[in-house]
Backbone bond lengths (Angstrom), bond angles and torsions (degrees), N, CA, C in turn:
res aa  C-N    CA-C-N  psi(-1)  N-CA   C-N-CA  omega(-1)  CA-C   N-CA-C  phi
1 M - - - 1.475 - - 1.527 110.27 -
2 T 1.318 116.32 125.55 1.483 120.90 -179.70 1.519 108.59 -96.72
3 V 1.311 115.53 114.92 1.481 120.16 177.72 1.505 109.41 -88.55
4 A 1.311 117.06 128.10 1.446 122.19 178.04 1.524 110.64 -83.34
5 T 1.330 115.44 156.09 1.469 120.98 174.84 1.504 107.18 -120.18
6 P 1.340 119.39 88.63 1.458 119.86 -179.13 1.542 112.46 -62.52
7 T 1.293 114.67 153.44 1.462 118.42 176.85 1.512 109.02 -69.29
8 V 1.336 115.78 161.20 1.456 119.52 177.60 1.529 112.00 -60.16
9 P 1.349 119.28 -43.48 1.454 118.13 175.71 1.515 113.38 -58.48
10 T 1.325 118.09 -38.30 1.477 120.42 176.71 1.490 110.91 -64.16
11 L 1.321 119.40 -44.11 1.462 121.81 176.17 1.518 112.59 -61.67
12 H 1.307 116.93 -41.16 1.460 120.38 176.49 1.529 110.02 -61.94
13 H 1.328 117.62 -41.62 1.478 121.54 178.69 1.537 108.91 -60.51
14 L 1.341 117.89 -43.27 1.441 119.52 -179.20 1.517 111.56 -66.87
15 V 1.310 117.92 -37.19 1.457 121.40 177.17 1.551 110.47 -63.88
16 E 1.311 114.51 -44.21 1.469 118.72 177.19 1.532 111.89 -56.12
17 R 1.334 116.49 -42.64 1.464 119.59 177.80 1.522 110.92 -68.00
18 A 1.339 115.43 -41.11 1.461 118.21 179.22 1.553 111.90 -60.30
19 C 1.311 115.27 -35.77 1.488 118.50 -176.20 1.515 112.66 -74.82
20 R 1.315 117.52 -1.30 1.489 119.26 172.09 1.521 109.61 -79.96
21 A 1.318 119.12 -2.40 1.463 121.77 -179.19 1.525 110.84 -65.15
22 P 1.316 117.95 154.33 1.475 121.58 174.75 1.523 109.45 -71.99
23 S 1.326 115.47 151.22 1.466 121.63 175.81 1.503 108.49 -147.43
24 V 1.307 117.50 153.81 1.476 121.99 -178.22 1.508 108.79 -55.90
25 H 1.332 117.04 123.00 1.471 124.90 -178.92 1.525 112.37 55.40
26 N 1.348 116.84 22.44 1.488 123.27 -175.35 1.513 110.36 51.21
27 T 1.338 115.39 42.65 1.477 119.65 177.51 1.512 111.45 -75.67
28 Q 1.294 118.58 -24.50 1.499 123.06 179.76 1.530 108.86 53.66
29 P 1.339 117.81 60.32 1.476 120.30 -170.55 1.524 114.26 -86.59
30 W 1.332 115.25 52.39 1.443 119.92 -177.81 1.502 111.91 -134.78
31 R 1.340 114.00 157.04 1.492 122.02 171.56 1.510 106.70 -134.20
32 W 1.293 115.81 150.87 1.456 122.45 -179.41 1.517 109.88 -124.36
33 Q 1.310 116.31 130.07 1.462 121.71 179.11 1.542 107.94 -108.55
34 V 1.329 114.47 124.36 1.481 119.68 179.75 1.530 108.20 -90.77
35 G 1.324 115.68 122.96 1.478 120.48 -179.29 1.533 110.34 -119.45
36 P 1.321 117.08 -179.65 1.453 120.39 -177.43 1.533 113.00 -69.42
37 R 1.334 117.45 -19.33 1.461 120.26 -177.36 1.518 113.46 -113.48
38 G 1.326 116.39 -8.48 1.483 117.99 -177.22 1.502 112.49 162.04
39 L 1.320 116.43 -137.35 1.427 123.36 -173.29 1.516 112.89 -127.52
40 T 1.306 115.95 152.69 1.466 122.43 171.62 1.549 108.46 -122.63
41 L 1.300 116.28 129.63 1.472 122.04 178.54 1.524 107.96 -95.73
42 L 1.327 115.57 120.91 1.453 121.85 -178.88 1.551 111.20 -115.30
43 A 1.303 117.20 142.64 1.434 121.47 174.68 1.547 108.76 -77.71
44 D 1.340 116.18 132.18 1.445 120.98 177.61 1.533 107.96 -99.20
45 R 1.336 115.43 88.23 1.467 118.81 -174.99 1.531 113.33 -67.99
46 A 1.301 117.78 -13.67 1.460 119.49 177.34 1.525 110.97 -69.69
47 R 1.346 117.78 -15.60 1.428 122.30 -178.52 1.541 112.19 -106.49
48 Q 1.291 117.02 13.60 1.461 122.19 179.05 1.495 111.44 -73.18
49 L 1.346 117.19 140.17 1.459 121.32 173.78 1.505 108.31 -80.94
50 M 1.320 115.84 99.24 1.480 120.58 -170.55 1.495 114.05 -68.80
51 R 1.348 117.52 -23.97 1.471 118.03 178.50 1.533 111.74 -92.52
52 A 1.306 118.95 -47.61 1.441 121.68 -179.67 1.543 112.13 -75.59
53 D 1.326 115.85 -27.58 1.463 118.21 -170.87 1.559 108.53 -136.39
54 P 1.332 118.86 58.80 1.441 119.56 -176.05 1.509 114.43 -64.14
55 E 1.341 117.71 -25.13 1.477 119.88 -177.11 1.551 109.81 -91.63
56 G 1.323 116.83 -6.84 1.479 119.88 177.71 1.501 115.47 79.81
57 R 1.309 118.97 16.35 1.466 122.08 -179.40 1.512 110.29 -66.32
58 D 1.316 117.43 -48.81 1.488 119.95 178.74 1.508 111.11 -60.07
59 L 1.343 116.31 -37.75 1.465 119.34 178.96 1.526 110.98 -61.24
60 V 1.342 116.50 -47.47 1.448 119.46 -179.09 1.532 111.03 -65.43
61 L 1.333 118.19 -40.79 1.472 121.16 175.67 1.522 109.98 -56.85
62 S 1.338 116.75 -45.19 1.457 121.01 179.54 1.539 111.47 -59.00
63 C 1.350 115.09 -43.75 1.447 119.68 179.57 1.535 109.88 -66.62
64 G 1.329 118.09 -35.81 1.474 120.47 176.13 1.497 112.19 -63.59
65 A 1.319 118.04 -37.23 1.454 121.29 176.26 1.521 111.44 -62.63
66 A 1.338 115.18 -42.38 1.479 119.93 177.85 1.507 110.55 -65.70
67 L 1.353 118.64 -36.71 1.432 121.23 178.49 1.557 111.11 -62.64
68 H 1.327 116.86 -42.71 1.458 120.76 177.69 1.492 110.48 -66.45
69 H 1.316 120.13 -42.05 1.444 121.49 176.07 1.533 110.09 -57.66
70 L 1.299 118.16 -41.51 1.471 123.04 178.86 1.517 109.09 -61.18
71 R 1.332 119.39 -44.54 1.455 121.35 179.62 1.522 111.83 -62.69
72 V 1.323 114.88 -40.98 1.471 119.71 179.32 1.533 110.00 -64.44
73 A 1.326 116.82 -45.20 1.468 120.17 -178.86 1.535 110.79 -66.06
74 A 1.307 116.45 -36.48 1.472 119.78 -179.90 1.530 110.68 -65.76
75 A 1.319 116.56 -42.03 1.479 119.37 179.92 1.504 111.61 -58.60
76 A 1.342 117.17 -37.34 1.465 120.49 179.33 1.539 111.88 -70.50
77 E 1.331 115.91 -19.52 1.482 121.13 178.29 1.503 112.67 -94.02
78 G 1.328 116.89 6.56 1.479 119.81 -178.72 1.497 113.24 79.23
79 L 1.350 116.54 30.06 1.466 121.32 -179.91 1.504 109.25 -131.33
80 R 1.288 116.97 127.86 1.463 122.05 172.29 1.500 110.97 -92.62
81 A 1.327 118.50 121.09 1.445 122.68 179.97 1.516 111.84 -76.10
82 L 1.289 117.03 124.95 1.462 123.65 175.50 1.497 108.03 -104.11
83 V 1.365 116.93 107.73 1.438 121.70 -166.73 1.531 109.97 -108.43
84 R 1.348 115.54 130.02 1.457 121.50 168.61 1.512 105.69 -108.62
85 R 1.297 116.93 109.68 1.446 122.81 179.74 1.536 110.62 -83.15
86 M 1.295 117.22 136.44 1.449 123.10 -178.75 1.548 109.54 51.65
87 P 1.327 119.36 58.81 1.468 120.58 -171.92 1.525 113.51 -65.81
88 Y 1.362 116.69 -20.44 1.449 119.67 178.61 1.517 112.90 -113.11
89 G 1.325 114.55 35.61 1.462 120.81 173.70 1.521 112.46 63.20
90 D 1.307 118.01 -118.39 1.448 121.90 -172.82 1.525 113.81 -75.91
91 D 1.298 118.33 -5.14 1.469 121.65 178.96 1.530 107.88 -75.16
92 D 1.351 116.01 94.42 1.452 118.44 -175.91 1.512 114.48 -87.53
93 S 1.333 116.57 13.93 1.465 119.67 169.80 1.533 109.68 -81.11
94 V 1.324 116.84 -27.70 1.446 122.06 176.69 1.542 107.14 -106.77
95 L 1.306 115.46 109.03 1.453 122.19 -174.15 1.509 115.33 -89.45
96 A 1.318 116.71 -34.59 1.473 119.17 -175.56 1.533 108.41 -159.25
97 A 1.347 113.50 147.29 1.466 120.93 169.47 1.546 106.22 -118.39
98 I 1.322 116.88 129.21 1.456 120.29 -173.93 1.518 110.37 -123.57
99 E 1.334 112.81 125.48 1.473 119.87 170.74 1.542 106.40 -115.22
100 F 1.328 115.56 174.00 1.464 118.76 -174.59 1.522 111.17 -135.31
101 M 1.290 115.31 149.25 1.447 120.89 172.08 1.520 109.71 -131.20
102 P 1.304 119.08 148.31 1.480 120.66 -178.05 1.533 111.30 -63.61
103 E 1.286 115.64 139.76 1.471 121.58 177.15 1.526 107.96 -154.14
104 E 1.308 115.64 127.32 1.490 120.43 -176.09 1.545 108.29 -62.26
105 P 1.317 118.47 124.29 1.485 120.24 178.11 1.542 108.53 -73.89
106 D 1.317 115.46 149.60 1.441 120.37 176.00 1.527 108.82 -124.48
107 D 1.330 115.33 177.05 1.472 119.42 -176.69 1.526 112.34 -58.94
108 E 1.345 116.43 -36.72 1.453 120.71 -178.90 1.507 111.20 -64.41
109 A 1.324 118.04 -41.21 1.472 121.70 178.11 1.528 110.52 -65.39
110 T 1.325 116.61 -41.61 1.450 119.11 178.64 1.530 112.17 -65.00
111 A 1.296 116.22 -42.07 1.464 120.36 177.85 1.519 112.46 -63.89
112 A 1.316 115.69 -39.89 1.473 120.59 -179.56 1.543 110.05 -63.66
113 A 1.353 116.33 -41.23 1.462 119.28 -179.26 1.520 111.30 -67.11
114 A 1.341 117.67 -34.18 1.448 121.20 178.99 1.539 110.56 -63.53
115 L 1.309 118.26 -24.92 1.460 120.83 -179.71 1.533 111.32 -68.42
116 I 1.318 118.62 -22.57 1.422 120.89 179.92 1.518 112.26 -58.35
117 D 1.354 117.73 -37.68 1.428 121.40 179.14 1.500 112.56 -79.78
118 R 1.309 117.74 -25.25 1.471 121.10 -177.97 1.531 112.51 -83.43
119 R 1.309 116.80 -27.76 1.485 119.90 -176.40 1.515 112.20 -63.11
120 R 1.316 115.45 135.64 1.462 121.59 173.55 1.520 108.92 -142.40
121 T 1.330 116.18 152.08 1.459 122.01 166.74 1.527 107.49 -91.05
122 D 1.340 115.70 113.19 1.478 120.90 -175.93 1.528 107.66 -111.67
123 R 1.345 114.77 104.39 1.477 122.16 -175.28 1.521 113.57 -84.52
124 R 1.339 117.73 4.11 1.450 120.73 177.92 1.537 109.19 -71.70
125 R 1.316 117.87 164.55 1.459 121.26 -176.29 1.515 109.95 -66.42
126 F 1.310 113.95 151.13 1.465 121.18 177.72 1.527 109.89 -88.45
127 S 1.329 114.74 164.36 1.461 120.55 -177.40 1.496 110.72 -87.67
128 S 1.326 115.24 179.98 1.498 121.97 177.09 1.519 112.55 -90.55
129 W 1.318 117.26 8.47 1.459 117.87 177.15 1.526 109.96 -78.75
130 P 1.297 118.22 129.99 1.459 121.08 -179.01 1.528 110.74 -72.25
131 V 1.321 115.06 151.36 1.469 122.24 174.11 1.503 109.00 -93.18
132 P 1.342 118.07 118.34 1.453 119.98 179.79 1.516 113.80 -58.15
133 E 1.316 117.23 146.02 1.454 122.35 -179.22 1.555 111.34 -57.75
134 E 1.320 116.33 -38.66 1.456 117.43 -176.52 1.543 112.32 -65.85
135 R 1.353 115.62 -26.93 1.448 116.87 178.73 1.567 110.03 -74.87
136 L 1.323 115.58 -36.81 1.443 118.60 173.96 1.500 111.50 -64.25
137 D 1.339 116.16 -38.70 1.492 121.14 177.41 1.522 110.78 -57.41
138 A 1.339 115.39 -40.28 1.497 120.17 -178.48 1.530 109.80 -65.35
139 L 1.335 117.98 -34.72 1.452 121.25 178.29 1.544 110.70 -72.12
140 V 1.321 115.97 -38.33 1.467 120.44 175.42 1.515 110.12 -59.37
141 A 1.356 116.09 -43.74 1.417 120.72 179.26 1.512 113.46 -64.80
142 A 1.335 117.05 -36.06 1.472 121.57 176.17 1.534 111.49 -60.93
143 A 1.339 115.49 -42.95 1.457 118.93 177.19 1.514 111.45 -67.14
144 A 1.323 116.70 -40.25 1.486 120.23 -178.67 1.527 110.97 -62.22
145 E 1.319 117.61 -33.37 1.498 119.82 176.81 1.513 112.18 -62.45
146 Q 1.345 116.66 -21.06 1.475 119.78 177.49 1.543 111.00 -98.73
147 G 1.296 117.09 7.77 1.456 121.08 178.13 1.477 113.67 78.87
148 V 1.341 117.14 27.54 1.483 121.90 -176.54 1.525 109.72 -127.81
149 L 1.295 116.71 140.80 1.477 122.35 179.97 1.539 108.98 -88.31
150 A 1.306 117.97 125.15 1.483 123.96 173.18 1.507 107.38 -108.66
151 V 1.312 116.84 116.91 1.452 122.98 -177.32 1.522 109.59 -100.84
152 P 1.358 119.53 111.13 1.452 120.09 177.35 1.552 108.98 -74.31
153 V 1.315 115.53 136.10 1.463 121.21 176.93 1.555 105.27 -106.08
154 T 1.323 115.18 92.25 1.472 119.40 -178.08 1.512 113.99 -111.17
155 D 1.304 118.41 -19.80 1.460 122.11 175.08 1.524 108.79 -62.75
156 A 1.364 116.64 131.12 1.456 120.41 -172.92 1.536 111.37 -59.65
157 E 1.324 116.37 -43.22 1.485 118.10 -177.65 1.525 110.70 -67.04
158 K 1.335 117.95 -43.09 1.463 119.52 179.27 1.542 111.29 -67.23
159 R 1.351 114.67 -33.47 1.477 117.60 177.25 1.533 110.04 -62.87
160 R 1.337 116.08 -45.03 1.468 119.01 179.62 1.521 108.68 -62.00
161 H 1.294 117.71 -39.87 1.489 121.98 -177.62 1.541 108.10 -65.43
162 L 1.346 118.18 -43.56 1.447 120.72 179.01 1.524 111.74 -61.86
163 V 1.363 115.12 -43.10 1.493 118.99 179.02 1.510 109.04 -61.85
164 D 1.317 117.54 -40.22 1.471 121.71 177.14 1.508 112.22 -60.20
165 V 1.347 115.78 -41.71 1.464 120.90 179.86 1.531 109.62 -64.95
166 V 1.343 116.56 -46.00 1.496 120.10 179.48 1.516 109.96 -59.78
167 N 1.330 116.81 -44.90 1.452 119.95 -179.60 1.532 113.01 -67.20
168 K 1.314 116.49 -31.68 1.457 120.84 176.74 1.544 108.65 -65.49
169 A 1.323 117.64 -42.24 1.466 121.27 176.81 1.523 110.05 -63.99
170 A 1.332 117.13 -40.99 1.475 120.79 179.73 1.525 110.55 -61.08
171 R 1.333 116.86 -42.76 1.444 121.18 -178.60 1.559 108.29 -64.70
172 A 1.322 116.72 -43.04 1.456 119.65 -179.48 1.542 110.40 -57.82
173 Q 1.309 115.88 -42.38 1.478 119.97 -178.28 1.517 111.26 -75.26
174 Q 1.296 117.80 -30.23 1.488 120.89 178.35 1.511 111.24 -64.49
175 F 1.321 117.50 -30.33 1.472 121.52 -179.37 1.517 110.93 -93.21
176 D 1.302 118.25 4.73 1.461 123.30 174.28 1.489 107.98 -104.86
177 W 1.337 115.54 100.36 1.494 118.27 -171.72 1.505 112.74 -66.02
178 T 1.333 117.61 -27.60 1.455 118.04 178.10 1.567 110.21 -70.23
179 A 1.339 116.69 -33.94 1.483 119.94 175.80 1.504 109.40 -70.64
180 V 1.347 117.86 -38.14 1.459 119.58 179.60 1.528 109.77 -64.15
181 D 1.361 116.44 -43.64 1.443 120.23 -179.44 1.549 110.34 -64.19
182 E 1.329 116.25 -39.03 1.449 120.24 179.12 1.519 112.55 -61.79
183 T 1.351 115.79 -42.61 1.461 120.25 178.60 1.514 109.94 -66.67
184 A 1.339 118.26 -40.95 1.445 121.18 -178.32 1.546 109.02 -64.70
185 A 1.294 117.94 -33.80 1.469 121.59 -177.80 1.532 110.87 -64.59
186 W 1.365 116.28 -25.77 1.465 119.76 -178.01 1.559 112.17 -101.71
187 T 1.296 117.71 7.80 1.468 119.90 -176.93 1.519 111.13 -125.79
188 G 1.331 118.13 21.54 1.446 120.75 176.12 1.540 109.54 -91.79
189 R 1.278 113.46 -161.04 1.504 119.00 -178.68 1.540 107.86 -89.30
190 R 1.310 114.81 70.10 1.471 121.11 177.75 1.535 108.35 -81.82
191 T 1.303 116.51 161.45 1.463 119.56 -176.03 1.543 114.69 -101.03
192 G 1.321 119.41 -36.66 1.424 120.82 -174.74 1.503 114.78 -119.61
193 D 1.328 117.43 -1.72 1.465 119.78 -178.50 1.538 107.58 -158.06
194 G 1.344 115.65 -171.10 1.447 119.32 179.90 1.556 111.35 72.53
195 I 1.319 113.49 -178.55 1.473 118.73 -177.95 1.524 108.90 -114.37
196 P 1.335 117.76 110.17 1.461 121.15 -177.19 1.540 110.01 -80.16
197 P 1.360 116.38 162.69 1.449 120.54 -177.44 1.506 114.27 -56.56
198 P 1.348 121.58 -35.40 1.480 119.59 179.25 1.534 114.11 -63.87
199 S 1.330 117.73 -13.92 1.439 120.68 178.76 1.524 112.94 -99.60
200 L 1.326 117.33 1.77 1.463 122.62 -177.88 1.538 108.18 -115.16
201 P 1.356 117.74 141.51 1.451 119.95 -179.09 1.557 110.50 -70.39
202 R 1.307 113.03 145.99 1.466 119.44 171.76 1.493 108.47 -84.20
203 R 1.336 116.40 119.91 1.462 119.79 -172.85 1.521 110.71 -133.34
204 S 1.342 114.70 136.52 1.441 119.78 166.90 1.518 107.06 -82.67
205 D 1.306 118.41 170.19 1.491 122.26 176.44 1.498 110.50 -60.33
206 V 1.368 116.92 -38.75 1.449 120.39 -178.27 1.530 109.46 -65.89
207 E 1.337 116.71 -46.73 1.464 119.83 179.92 1.535 112.01 -62.45
208 Q 1.356 116.17 -37.56 1.452 120.37 179.72 1.526 108.87 -61.24
209 R 1.342 116.65 -45.26 1.446 120.18 -177.58 1.543 112.01 -69.37
210 A 1.345 116.28 -23.98 1.464 119.31 -179.31 1.521 112.71 -74.04
211 D 1.311 117.59 -18.32 1.487 121.85 178.17 1.528 107.20 -82.09
212 P 1.336 117.38 129.21 1.463 118.48 -179.34 1.526 112.13 -64.16
213 V 1.313 117.97 -23.63 1.459 121.64 174.78 1.493 108.86 -124.64
214 P 1.351 119.58 86.27 1.442 121.08 -177.19 1.497 110.96 -60.77
215 S 1.333 115.34 148.78 1.469 121.94 -177.92 1.560 109.75 -69.94
216 R 1.321 115.16 143.86 1.481 120.59 173.63 1.531 111.72 -78.05
217 F 1.312 117.09 -8.14 1.450 121.84 -172.15 1.531 109.83 -101.86
218 P 1.350 117.89 157.16 1.433 121.55 176.74 1.508 113.21 -67.25
219 S 1.303 117.43 164.03 1.451 122.22 175.45 1.531 111.46 -58.55
220 G 1.333 116.11 139.03 1.447 119.16 -179.40 1.521 112.48 -117.96
221 A 1.350 116.03 -144.10 1.454 121.54 -174.69 1.514 113.45 -115.04
222 L 1.335 117.49 -1.60 1.480 121.63 -176.67 1.530 109.29 -81.66
223 V 1.330 116.32 124.48 1.463 121.02 -177.47 1.521 109.92 -69.52
224 D 1.340 115.70 126.12 1.472 123.79 176.27 1.506 107.41 -111.74
225 D 1.351 116.66 93.93 1.469 121.04 -173.38 1.540 111.51 -110.51
226 L 1.295 117.51 41.71 1.461 121.47 -175.92 1.526 111.05 -56.32
227 E 1.293 119.27 -47.11 1.467 120.36 -175.87 1.521 109.87 -67.53
228 D 1.310 118.25 -35.55 1.470 119.09 177.36 1.519 111.46 -67.04
229 A 1.351 116.45 -32.66 1.430 120.95 -178.64 1.552 112.80 -76.50
230 E 1.299 115.49 -36.16 1.455 119.05 -170.86 1.522 116.20 -120.89
231 G 1.326 112.60 -22.47 1.475 115.58 -175.29 1.528 110.13 80.09
232 T 1.319 118.83 12.68 1.472 119.82 178.64 1.522 108.11 -153.61
233 G 1.278 114.58 148.88 1.476 120.33 177.51 1.499 110.75 -104.90
234 Y 1.347 119.33 9.17 1.455 121.48 -178.05 1.516 111.73 -67.56
235 D 1.292 115.47 136.51 1.454 121.81 -172.73 1.522 111.50 -109.50
236 E 1.367 114.64 127.92 1.464 119.45 -179.16 1.531 111.25 -119.17
237 S 1.324 116.33 28.89 1.429 119.49 177.86 1.544 110.14 -70.91
238 R 1.331 114.69 158.41 1.440 120.02 177.68 1.518 109.85 -120.44
239 F 1.312 117.05 167.26 1.446 121.22 -177.64 1.514 111.45 -126.53
240 L 1.333 113.71 138.50 1.494 120.43 171.45 1.501 107.16 -117.27
241 V 1.330 116.28 134.43 1.459 120.73 176.08 1.527 106.93 -106.66
242 L 1.309 116.87 117.82 1.456 120.70 179.25 1.522 107.76 -87.53
243 C 1.356 115.42 126.26 1.442 121.30 -168.95 1.529 111.07 -131.16
244 T 1.297 115.48 155.31 1.484 122.15 173.71 1.503 108.82 -132.89
245 T 1.350 115.60 152.94 1.475 119.19 -179.06 1.531 111.20 -78.39
246 V 1.333 116.66 -23.84 1.460 121.67 178.27 1.536 108.51 -120.52
247 D 1.313 118.11 145.46 1.424 121.30 -174.68 1.542 109.90 -111.58
248 D 1.343 115.64 57.60 1.438 119.29 177.15 1.558 110.42 -114.94
249 T 1.300 116.25 178.27 1.484 120.49 -173.70 1.516 110.12 -61.36
250 R 1.322 119.14 -43.28 1.442 121.06 -178.85 1.557 110.52 -61.39
251 S 1.327 117.64 -40.43 1.449 119.23 178.75 1.511 112.40 -68.83
252 Q 1.320 116.08 -36.14 1.472 120.36 177.85 1.550 109.46 -65.95
253 L 1.343 117.03 -37.81 1.448 119.73 177.75 1.560 109.97 -64.47
254 R 1.319 116.22 -43.25 1.442 121.14 175.59 1.520 111.58 -60.92
255 A 1.326 116.51 -39.73 1.482 118.56 176.89 1.515 111.77 -63.20
256 G 1.336 117.36 -35.08 1.456 119.84 174.97 1.521 112.74 -65.63
257 E 1.301 116.69 -38.54 1.445 120.76 175.35 1.506 112.21 -63.26
258 A 1.359 114.53 -40.98 1.461 118.70 176.55 1.539 111.58 -67.22
259 L 1.325 116.19 -35.13 1.453 117.51 176.56 1.538 111.45 -59.82
260 S 1.312 115.45 -46.30 1.473 120.16 176.72 1.528 110.14 -57.56
261 A 1.326 115.77 -48.14 1.474 119.37 -178.12 1.527 112.12 -59.97
262 V 1.318 117.20 -42.05 1.469 121.35 179.27 1.543 110.60 -65.65
263 L 1.318 117.04 -43.70 1.474 120.61 -179.11 1.504 111.26 -63.43
264 L 1.333 117.04 -41.60 1.449 119.20 179.97 1.529 112.42 -70.20
265 A 1.349 115.29 -36.45 1.461 120.11 177.28 1.534 111.05 -66.10
266 A 1.306 115.81 -38.32 1.460 119.67 176.32 1.497 112.00 -66.76
267 T 1.313 116.43 -39.73 1.468 121.54 176.32 1.497 111.14 -60.00
268 A 1.341 116.82 -40.17 1.461 120.31 178.63 1.523 112.23 -62.70
269 Q 1.348 116.40 -28.60 1.443 122.08 -179.30 1.522 112.78 -90.49
270 G 1.341 117.84 0.15 1.434 121.16 -178.53 1.518 115.53 80.49
271 L 1.325 116.31 12.78 1.471 121.98 -178.44 1.528 112.10 -85.91
272 G 1.287 116.74 147.68 1.449 121.64 172.28 1.510 110.02 -88.96
273 T 1.322 116.80 147.87 1.454 121.09 -178.41 1.507 112.59 -138.80
274 V 1.326 115.99 150.76 1.450 123.10 175.08 1.518 107.09 -143.84
275 P 1.360 118.25 114.98 1.451 117.67 171.52 1.526 111.63 -73.20
276 L 1.315 116.86 138.23 1.454 121.67 -179.46 1.519 110.18 -120.46
277 S 1.300 118.67 118.70 1.462 119.13 -175.55 1.543 113.02 -114.18
278 Q 1.329 117.12 -6.39 1.481 118.47 -174.86 1.521 112.02 -59.31
279 A 1.318 118.04 -43.92 1.465 119.42 -175.67 1.530 111.48 -67.41
280 T 1.317 119.35 -20.11 1.478 119.75 176.37 1.503 110.04 -97.86
281 E 1.331 121.15 -5.33 1.430 123.30 176.61 1.529 112.91 -85.78
282 V 1.351 115.96 -28.05 1.448 121.23 179.89 1.525 108.52 -97.10
283 H 1.323 116.61 124.00 1.470 121.26 -170.97 1.534 111.23 -57.91
284 S 1.302 118.48 -42.81 1.441 119.57 -174.80 1.517 111.89 -67.54
285 T 1.325 118.63 -39.92 1.465 120.51 -179.63 1.514 111.12 -75.63
286 R 1.350 117.04 -31.63 1.455 116.58 174.49 1.513 111.63 -62.86
287 R 1.325 116.65 -37.84 1.428 121.06 176.97 1.540 111.14 -65.09
288 L 1.334 116.89 -36.91 1.452 119.61 176.82 1.501 111.31 -64.97
289 L 1.334 116.48 -41.81 1.462 119.32 176.94 1.526 111.29 -59.56
290 R 1.332 115.22 -46.04 1.456 120.22 -177.29 1.521 112.43 -64.98
291 D 1.352 116.16 -44.97 1.463 120.91 -172.22 1.514 113.35 -84.83
292 E 1.346 117.74 -40.02 1.438 118.69 -169.47 1.530 113.70 -103.40
293 I 1.338 118.70 -15.82 1.447 120.31 178.50 1.515 111.48 -113.11
294 L 1.328 117.06 -32.39 1.455 120.60 -177.17 1.518 112.44 -104.35
295 G 1.301 117.08 3.90 1.451 119.27 175.56 1.544 114.42 76.30
296 G 1.316 119.28 10.99 1.421 123.04 175.83 1.486 115.89 74.01
297 V 1.343 118.53 13.41 1.454 120.44 -175.88 1.511 116.17 -108.37
298 T 1.339 117.86 -12.67 1.445 122.30 178.39 1.513 111.27 -134.73
299 W 1.327 116.43 163.12 1.460 120.92 179.43 1.515 111.05 -101.48
300 P 1.321 117.83 119.80 1.494 119.55 176.97 1.484 110.00 -70.23
301 Q 1.309 116.02 131.98 1.477 121.61 -179.87 1.522 112.68 -107.45
302 V 1.341 116.93 -39.03 1.461 121.25 179.24 1.535 107.20 -164.65
303 I 1.313 114.94 152.07 1.455 122.21 177.19 1.572 107.50 -107.57
304 V 1.311 115.51 140.25 1.480 120.26 175.37 1.536 107.04 -119.37
305 R 1.315 114.59 123.59 1.470 121.80 174.50 1.517 107.98 -91.48
306 V 1.285 117.77 129.30 1.443 124.46 -173.96 1.520 111.54 -128.83
307 G 1.323 117.77 137.39 1.448 119.63 176.44 1.515 111.56 -178.32
308 W 1.315 114.49 -173.39 1.463 120.51 179.15 1.546 109.46 -96.58
309 K 1.302 113.02 143.28 1.479 118.70 172.17 1.524 109.41 -104.64
310 P 1.350 117.54 142.99 1.468 119.25 177.51 1.537 111.38 -56.17
311 V 1.331 115.49 142.54 1.458 120.06 -178.11 1.521 112.19 -64.04
312 S 1.324 118.12 -18.31 1.462 120.87 -178.97 1.510 112.86 -77.21
313 Y 1.350 116.90 -12.54 1.461 118.71 -178.95 1.527 110.70 -66.18
314 E 1.318 114.30 136.28 1.478 119.38 172.32 1.518 108.35 -74.82
315 P 1.339 117.13 148.90 1.491 118.32 179.52 1.528 111.78 -58.82
316 V 1.305 115.25 146.20 1.476 120.58 175.89 1.534 107.88 -76.31
317 P 1.342 117.75 131.59 1.468 118.12 177.76 1.536 111.38 -69.46
318 A 1.301 117.02 153.37 1.441 122.06 177.37 1.533 109.56 -66.53
319 T 1.337 115.56 137.50 1.430 119.28 175.14 1.552 110.54 -75.15
320 P 1.317 118.06 154.47 1.478 119.77 -175.51 1.515 111.04 -67.36
321 R 1.329 114.80 157.61 1.463 121.35 177.54 1.542 108.85 -131.22
322 R 1.302 111.75 146.65 1.487 118.72 179.23 1.555 109.65 -67.02
323 P 1.345 117.71 146.71 1.462 119.04 178.14 1.542 109.22 -67.28
324 L 1.326 114.42 155.95 1.472 119.99 -179.58 1.529 111.53 -56.99
325 A 1.297 117.05 -35.15 1.473 118.73 -178.97 1.513 113.60 -59.38
326 E 1.345 117.09 -22.52 1.450 121.05 178.90 1.502 113.88 -87.76
327 V 1.322 117.30 -22.33 1.465 119.43 -172.72 1.535 112.10 -109.18
328 V 1.346 116.39 -18.02 1.477 119.79 177.67 1.540 108.47 -97.28
329 V 1.310 114.75 125.95 1.454 120.37 -177.70 1.518 108.81 -116.75
330 P 1.341 117.97 153.71 1.491 121.75 178.45 1.522 111.52 -60.03
């Protein structure tokens, strides 16, 4: 096996692409160390949501998404990422060590990397157009390639139950003022991180209640004109629950990689996506997901809401990203 030694500018370019990955509240809780043979992915615990995510599961999922983005970007540059996850065992500050080997890029790798710029989290309401089963199957396959089970919730009764569970978690956090303050701190007019108003839908109280899964975030500036576009507010989005058989840091990192793979695959199909983490952040609702929706055999890590957006919607602007100088460490 011939290990390549990319130049520092090439590694910086790959990190920049990796940092386009989604993260909880756009906290971007990662750091990258450039070494003589490649990169090391570090957890940035200073950016952990201590109230919503005291165990750091969302943080690790976010870092996993960035790791998958890095792998996709590297493939387009003719580099295969060789990843050692949790290289120091229980030391969860070091999540992955990445080396590279030359690999001829193909059209598929180039197309996959282009999806990084197209992907957005669109929190506006979904349309009444159904999502075909074969499209959900493709998303399940994308997660499976990362070693993660994606369970589609398509049965009407189970879907209602899942929505109830998500809303129960939302209510629990709404009455936790420290969680409310934490969310508010990441949804102001920040410059390099967080979720700015142009990336959040503008909602009246009536519109918020009309969505089966109301947003945890305050009203923003993004026009949500579903009724003008369709004449109906009925929602036909579907849900995928990304699950792992073991609930350790390595599995959570894998789940984050699968989340990235699912979001990019959905983007390729023209589907809108919203990762939902509230139900896995509240212990009681995570247990409900595991026992009553997943049969008690796997651990839910994150939910992805998938559906079609009306064609009249304006594109969601890209959320801000921290400069490389803040995320790359010696």
